[in-house]
N, C-alpha and C positions, 0 to 999 in steps of 0.2 A: 448293389454296389453304391448307388446314390444314397440309400438310407444310411449306410454305415458312415459315409462321409458327412452327412448332415448331423448324425448323432455325435460324431467326433468333434465337429465344429461347435455344436451347442455345448458340449462338455468343456471344451477349451475356453469358450466365451464365458461360461459361468465361473470357471476357475479364475480367469483374469479379472472378472468383475468383483469377486470376493477376495481378491488377493490382499493379504494383510500387509499394511504399511508399517514395517518395524520402526522406521525412524520417527513416525508420528506417535507411536506408542511410547517411545523413549522421551519425546518432548512432553507428553502428557504426564508421565511418571515424574520427570524432573520438576514440572510445574507444581504437582501436588506435594512435592517435598520442599517447596519454597526455594528451589535451586534455579539458577539461570539456565534456561533451556539452550541446548547447543543446536543451532540451525545449520543446515548444510550451506546456506548462502545468506547474505545480508538481505534484510527486508528493504525493498525499494518503494518509494512513494511516487514514482513517475507514473503518469497516466498510461503510457504505453505498456509498462510492465504489469499493470493491474488490469488493463482492459484487453490485452493481447494484440493491440494495434501498434505496430512498430514502424518507425520511420528512420531513415538514415540521419536526419537532422538532430541537432542537440535539443535538450529540454529548454523550455523558455518559461518565463513567469506568466505570460499571457498567451492566449491562443490554444490550439489543439494540443500542443506539447508542454503545457504548463505543469508545474509540479503538483502532485496530488497530496493533499493534507486531510486525512480523515477526521482530525480534531479541530479543523477550522470552523469558526462560527460564521454563519451567513449574515447578510445584512439585516434581515428581519429579526434574527436572533439577538442582535445587539440593541434593538429598540426595547425600552422598558415595557413591561406588560401593561401598565396602566395607560400608557399612550396608545397602544394598539387596541385595548379594550374600549377606551373612550372614542377613538376614531371609528371603530366598527359600529358602535351604538349611534354615533352622530351621523354616519353615512346612511345607515338604514332608515333612521328617523327622517332625515331629509328626503330620501328617495320616496318614502311613504307619503310625505307631504306633497311632493311633486306629482306623483302618479294618482293618489287617491283624493287628497283634499283639493288640489288644483284640477285634477283630471275629471273627477266626478263632482259636478256642481249640484249640491243639494240646496233646496230653498231654506230649510231650517238649519240654523247653526248647531243646534243640539244634535240633530241627526248626523250632521257632518262630523262632529266630535266623536260620537259613538262609533260610527263606521270607521273613521280613521284610527281610533284607539283599538278597535277589534282587529283590524288588519295589521296594525303594528304589533300587537300581542301575538298574532299568528306568525308574523315574520320572525319575531324574537324566538319563539318556541321552535320553529322549523329551521332557522338559519343561524341566528346570532349565537344562541347557546350551544348548538352543535359545533360552530366554529371555535368557540372558546374551549370546548372539550377536546377538539382536535389538536389545538396548538398548545394546550397546557402541559405542564410537567407533573411530576409526582407531588410537587408542593401545592397543587390546586390553587394557583395564584389568581385565577379568574373567578373563583367563588365569590369574591368581594364585589363583583360587578353584575351579579345575577340575583334577582329577588328570590328565585326558587332554585338554589344550587344543589340539585339532587343528581347523583351520578347515574341513576337509572331513568329510563324513559317511561313516563306514566301518562295516561290519558288526562288525568285531572290537572296536570300542569298546563296542558293545552288550553283548557277553559280558564284556568286561574290567571294565566298570562294575558288573555284577552280582557278579562274583567279588570285586572290590575292596570293595564295600559289605557283603558278607558278612564280610569281614575287619574292616571298620570296626565292625560290630555285635559282633564278638567282643571288640574293644577296649572298646566301650561296656559290654558285660557284665562285663568285668574291672573297670571303674571302679565299677560297681554293687557288685561283690563287695568291693572295697576300702572303699567308703563304709560298707557294712553291717558290715564287720569292725571298722572304727574305732568305729562307733556301738555295737557290742556290747561292745567293750573299755571304752568310756567309761561305758556303762550297766551294766557288770558282768553282761551276759547272754551267752547262747550260742545260736547258730543262729537268732536272731530277726531278721526282716526289718524294719528300721526305715525304709528308703527303698525303696518299690516303684516299679514302672515306670508312668509316666504321661506323656502327650504332651509337656508343657512341658519337664520335666527331660530326658526322652529326646531331644527335639529339640536342646536345648542341648548335651548330651553328644555327640550325633552330630556337631554342628558342630565342637566342640572336638577330638574325635578325628580327624575328617576334615581339618581345617585343620592339625593337627599332622603328619599323614601327608603332606599336600601340601607343608608347609614342609620336611620332611625330603627329599622328592623334589626340590624346587627347589634346596635346598642341594647335593645330590649333582650335579644338572645344572650348577649354577654352578661347582662344583669341577672337573668334567670339562671344561667349556668353558675355564676358566682354564688348565688344564694343556695343552689342545690349542693355545690361543693362545700360551702360553709356549713350547711346543715349536716352533711355526711361527716365532716370533721368533728362537729360537736357531738354527734351520736357516737362516734368512735372513741372520743375522750371520756364519755360518761361511763 
């Protein structure tokens, strides 16, 4: 007797589970016909109506009962992409300066530059570029802020970024030398370090040298593409 009851309960459950919603099919058909679908009730954007949590109080603009707007842009979405990209690059460069260049005191300045550049390249490949890929849209607006803007994950970009950022830090070191040389000339001193390495200026100079190198690379790529397209047009006209 118990087996019959269990079997009947299972069959009823399956029937209810696969019960066809006729009203939903009508909405789909009307949408495919470019007609305005007829809904049984108006769509509500209230938090309680969409989450299932109801309260006797009225809806408010703030708090738990605020109105729900699925098309509302959040605060970070209103910030331009170039500001977010430059800030992320600046913050990570400053953090590497603080924890590596300041934290690990090497006797030779060249060894310190190589180590800091390699760590920065590692951080960019593992954290900065994935962050850009995560927050980007279909327009790929963050490609202009990456030296190797490849959508796929490849092992060679890991080493390429390390080598590239060692070269970037060589350029940053050159900027520091020029700044101190100008300061010595202005102050009529010789061999005095007026501007030392600290995270804020270091991060800003890293971003400046990095973006200058990326701009040169993008310019070369644009020239090569232009020449290729022009060559194809000439061949097509012949």
